Each structure stands twice: as C-alpha cells, then as structure tokens.
C-alpha positions as CSV (number, residue, x, y, z in Angstrom):
1,M,-0.1,0.2,-0.3
2,S,1.4,3.3,-1.2
3,K,1.9,6.1,1.8
4,D,-1.1,8.4,-0.2
5,T,-3.2,5.4,-0.2
6,E,-2.8,4.7,3.5
7,T,-3.2,8.8,4.4
8,T,-6.6,8.0,2.6
9,S,-7.8,5.3,4.3
10,L,-6.9,6.5,7.8
11,N,-8.7,9.9,6.9
12,A,-11.7,7.7,5.2
13,S,-11.9,5.8,8.7
14,K,-11.5,9.1,10.9
15,S,-14.5,9.1,13.7
16,S,-17.3,11.9,13.4
17,F,-16.9,12.5,17.4
18,D,-14.6,14.8,18.9
19,W,-14.2,12.7,21.7
20,N,-11.4,15.1,23.2
21,S,-13.9,17.7,23.2
22,L,-16.8,15.6,24.3
23,A,-14.6,14.2,27.5
24,Q,-14.1,18.3,28.7
25,D,-18.0,19.1,27.7
26,T,-20.1,20.2,31.3
27,T,-23.3,20.1,29.7
28,Y,-24.5,16.4,31.2
29,Q,-22.7,17.0,34.5
30,D,-25.2,18.1,37.2
31,I,-27.8,15.3,35.2
32,A,-25.2,12.4,35.3
33,K,-24.6,13.0,39.4
34,V,-27.1,11.3,41.3
35,Q,-27.7,11.0,44.9
36,K,-28.1,7.5,47.1
37,N,-31.4,7.1,48.4
38,Q,-31.5,3.8,50.6
39,T,-35.2,2.9,50.8
40,R,-34.5,-1.0,52.0
41,I,-32.3,-1.6,55.3
42,P,-31.5,-5.0,55.9
43,I,-31.8,-6.3,59.1
44,G,-29.3,-9.1,60.4
45,K,-25.6,-9.5,60.5
46,P,-23.4,-7.3,58.8
47,S,-21.6,-8.4,56.0
48,K,-18.8,-10.9,56.1
49,E,-16.9,-8.8,53.7
50,K,-17.0,-5.5,54.6
51,F,-15.7,-3.4,57.9
52,C,-18.7,-1.5,59.8
53,R,-19.3,0.9,62.5
54,V,-22.0,0.7,65.1
55,H,-23.7,4.1,66.6
56,P,-22.2,4.8,69.7
57,G,-25.2,6.1,71.3
58,V,-27.7,4.2,73.5
59,E,-30.8,6.1,71.5
60,C,-29.7,4.0,68.2
61,E,-30.3,0.7,69.9
62,L,-32.9,-1.6,71.3
63,D,-33.9,-4.8,72.4
64,L,-36.9,-6.3,71.0
65,P,-38.8,-9.7,70.9
66,L,-38.5,-10.8,67.1
67,I,-39.0,-14.0,65.2
68,E,-36.3,-14.8,62.6
69,I,-36.9,-17.5,59.9
70,K,-33.9,-19.2,58.6
71,E,-34.8,-22.1,56.2
72,S,-37.4,-20.5,53.9
73,N,-35.7,-18.8,51.0
74,D,-39.1,-16.9,50.2
75,L,-39.6,-15.9,54.0
76,R,-36.3,-15.7,55.5
77,G,-35.7,-12.5,57.7
78,I,-36.4,-11.0,60.8
79,Y,-39.8,-10.0,61.8
80,L,-41.6,-8.4,64.6
81,P,-44.8,-9.9,66.1
82,S,-47.7,-7.4,66.7
83,Q,-47.4,-5.6,70.3
84,N,-51.1,-5.9,70.6
85,P,-51.8,-9.1,68.8
86,K,-55.6,-10.3,68.7
87,E,-55.8,-13.5,71.1
88,E,-55.7,-15.7,68.0
89,L,-52.4,-14.9,67.0
90,L,-51.0,-14.5,70.2
91,K,-52.2,-18.3,71.0
92,I,-50.4,-19.5,67.9
93,I,-47.1,-18.0,68.6
94,R,-47.1,-19.2,72.3
95,S,-47.8,-22.8,70.6
96,Q,-44.0,-22.4,69.2
97,P,-42.0,-22.6,71.7
98,G,-38.4,-20.7,71.0
99,V,-39.6,-19.0,67.8
100,V,-40.0,-15.6,69.6
101,R,-36.4,-14.3,70.8
102,M,-35.0,-11.2,72.5
103,K,-32.6,-9.5,70.2
104,K,-30.7,-6.3,70.5
105,L,-31.0,-4.0,67.6
106,K,-28.3,-1.8,66.9
107,L,-27.5,1.1,64.2
108,G,-24.5,0.1,61.6
109,V,-23.1,1.5,59.1
110,Y,-20.5,0.6,56.1
111,P,-17.5,2.4,54.5
112,D,-20.1,3.5,51.6
113,G,-22.4,5.2,53.8
114,S,-25.0,2.6,53.6
115,I,-26.9,1.5,56.9
116,F,-28.1,-1.8,58.3
117,I,-29.6,-2.8,61.6
118,W,-27.3,-5.2,63.5
119,A,-29.7,-8.1,65.4
120,L,-27.6,-9.3,67.9
121,N,-28.9,-12.7,69.9
122,L,-28.5,-11.8,73.4
123,N,-27.1,-14.9,76.0
124,N,-29.9,-16.7,77.4
125,G,-30.1,-16.1,81.5
126,K,-26.7,-17.4,82.7
127,V,-25.8,-19.4,79.7
128,T,-23.3,-18.1,77.7
129,N,-23.3,-19.0,73.7
130,S,-19.8,-18.1,72.2
131,W,-21.1,-17.0,68.9
132,N,-23.5,-14.6,70.7
133,Q,-21.1,-13.2,73.1
134,T,-18.1,-12.3,70.6
135,A,-21.1,-10.9,68.3
136,L,-22.0,-8.7,71.1
137,D,-18.4,-7.9,72.1
138,G,-17.6,-6.9,68.1
139,A,-20.6,-4.7,68.1
140,S,-19.4,-3.2,71.3
141,I,-16.0,-2.7,69.9
142,A,-17.2,-1.0,66.7
143,R,-18.7,1.8,68.6
144,E,-15.2,3.1,68.3
145,Q,-13.3,1.0,65.3
146,W,-14.1,-0.1,62.1
147,V,-14.9,-4.1,62.7
148,K,-15.4,-7.0,60.5
149,L,-16.3,-10.4,62.3
150,S,-14.9,-13.8,60.7
151,P,-16.7,-16.8,62.1
152,S,-14.1,-19.6,63.2
153,M,-15.7,-22.8,62.8
154,E,-13.7,-25.0,64.4
155,N,-13.4,-22.8,67.5
156,G,-17.2,-22.1,67.7
157,Y,-17.1,-18.3,67.9
158,Y,-16.7,-14.8,65.8
159,E,-12.9,-13.6,65.4
160,I,-13.1,-9.6,65.8
161,L,-11.0,-8.0,63.0
162,T,-10.4,-4.2,63.3
163,A,-8.9,-1.9,60.2
164,I,-5.2,-1.7,60.7
165,T,-4.6,0.7,57.8
166,P,-6.7,4.6,58.7
167,M,-10.7,4.8,57.4
168,K,-12.8,7.7,57.2
169,D,-15.4,8.3,59.8
170,P,-18.5,7.1,59.9
171,V,-21.3,9.3,58.2
172,W,-24.6,8.3,59.9
173,P,-27.7,9.5,58.7
174,K,-30.0,12.4,59.7
175,E,-33.2,10.5,60.2
176,T,-34.3,9.0,64.4
177,F,-33.7,5.7,65.2
178,S,-37.3,5.0,64.7
179,Q,-37.9,6.2,61.3
180,I,-34.7,4.1,60.2
181,L,-36.9,1.0,62.2
182,D,-39.8,2.1,60.6
183,K,-38.0,1.8,57.2
184,A,-36.4,-2.1,58.1
185,F,-39.5,-3.3,59.9
186,D,-41.8,-2.2,56.4
187,G,-43.7,-5.3,55.5
188,K,-42.2,-7.1,58.3
189,V,-44.6,-7.0,60.9
190,I,-46.9,-10.0,61.6
191,E,-50.3,-8.5,63.0
192,S,-52.9,-11.1,61.5
193,V,-52.7,-15.2,61.7
194,E,-53.2,-14.7,57.6
195,H,-49.3,-13.3,57.4
196,P,-46.9,-15.8,55.4
197,V,-44.7,-16.7,58.7
198,I,-47.4,-18.1,60.7
199,S,-48.5,-20.1,57.8
200,Y,-45.2,-21.3,57.4
201,L,-44.8,-21.9,61.2
202,L,-48.0,-24.0,61.2
203,G,-46.8,-26.1,58.0
204,R,-49.6,-24.7,56.2
C-alpha cells in the first residue's frame, strides 16, 4: 500500500466525534450526578466482606422480641410480632416454643454510607453462647473502630478483625432510629394469622 493510499484510508476511518472535546463538555455533568437513597434497610448480621461501625449512642439501640426465619428462602429474615396481638395470633405464637427471641438491635453503617440494623442474639440467662458473646463484643468494639467479624467454625465463635489502615469516620443518617426502624420493618410486622410467616410456622 502506497503512502497516499494509507493516508486516504486513515482519513476515511476518522471518527465523526471529537472525543477529547466531549470529555471536557460540562453540559450533562449535573444530570449525571446522582444521590443514593436507601429505601430498604437490611436487618441481621453485618456483611462478612465489609468493615462496619456501630452508632455509639444508646438512642440507636433497642431490645425487642423478634421472630427469625432461617430455613425458608422466600421468608428468610427477621420479623416483629404485633405488640397488641389478637388472641388467636398470640395463641399460635405461644404454641411455637423458642420462635420468639429477644434481640438487641443496633444501627450500623458501612464505609460507603449504607446503613443496616445489626440484630444481635442475647445470651439466654446464665448460659453464655460463644457466637452470641463474640458478636456482642464485636458490636461493642465497632462503636469506636471499623470492625469485621470472621466466623471461626473450628472454635465456635467470631474472630473480631479491626482495620489497620486508617479509614474515614462513619457518616450517620439524619433520620431518627425510630424512622430507620420504620423502614427496616416495613412489611415485616406480623399482625394477623394470615401472615405468611404464621402459615409457614403452622406448615400450611
């Protein structure tokens, strides 16, 4: 191929866009920026893959009687039984020993600012469960340090890992803990015997 032919070929394949100018164009920059709005707030254990912090204030923790479903893929999660249940609902729940357990709820946050409700199992009376206790210990440390829990199956407890490299201070939401709980338990309050969780517990 001659030099003239090669030049003609390159000119023919030249882009119709000036990409460098497009990269410097600010016309759509404000439109491209978005704000993250977290509409769903998970309840349970923190991610095993991310460090987290726990809000240090007592106003962001609460002990509640809750029902946790673990073995149903469709219903897996934590539910709040009605605080003023009808007699029929109360009778069914009472017929399921151990289904309601007290859990300590704490407000947690990940480095990206997304929040979650850490639901911690409380030790039953004088019996100390190592999984429960090390999780509680980890949540306590997370009030001041970035923490990650790693399950140690051979030892039967959580190993508490703290970040060595400096991390930014957590950014806490402006909403109150009550407002956050409203979001977290949206659709997860058991108010009647027709609730899917009750049907599941009764084997319907």
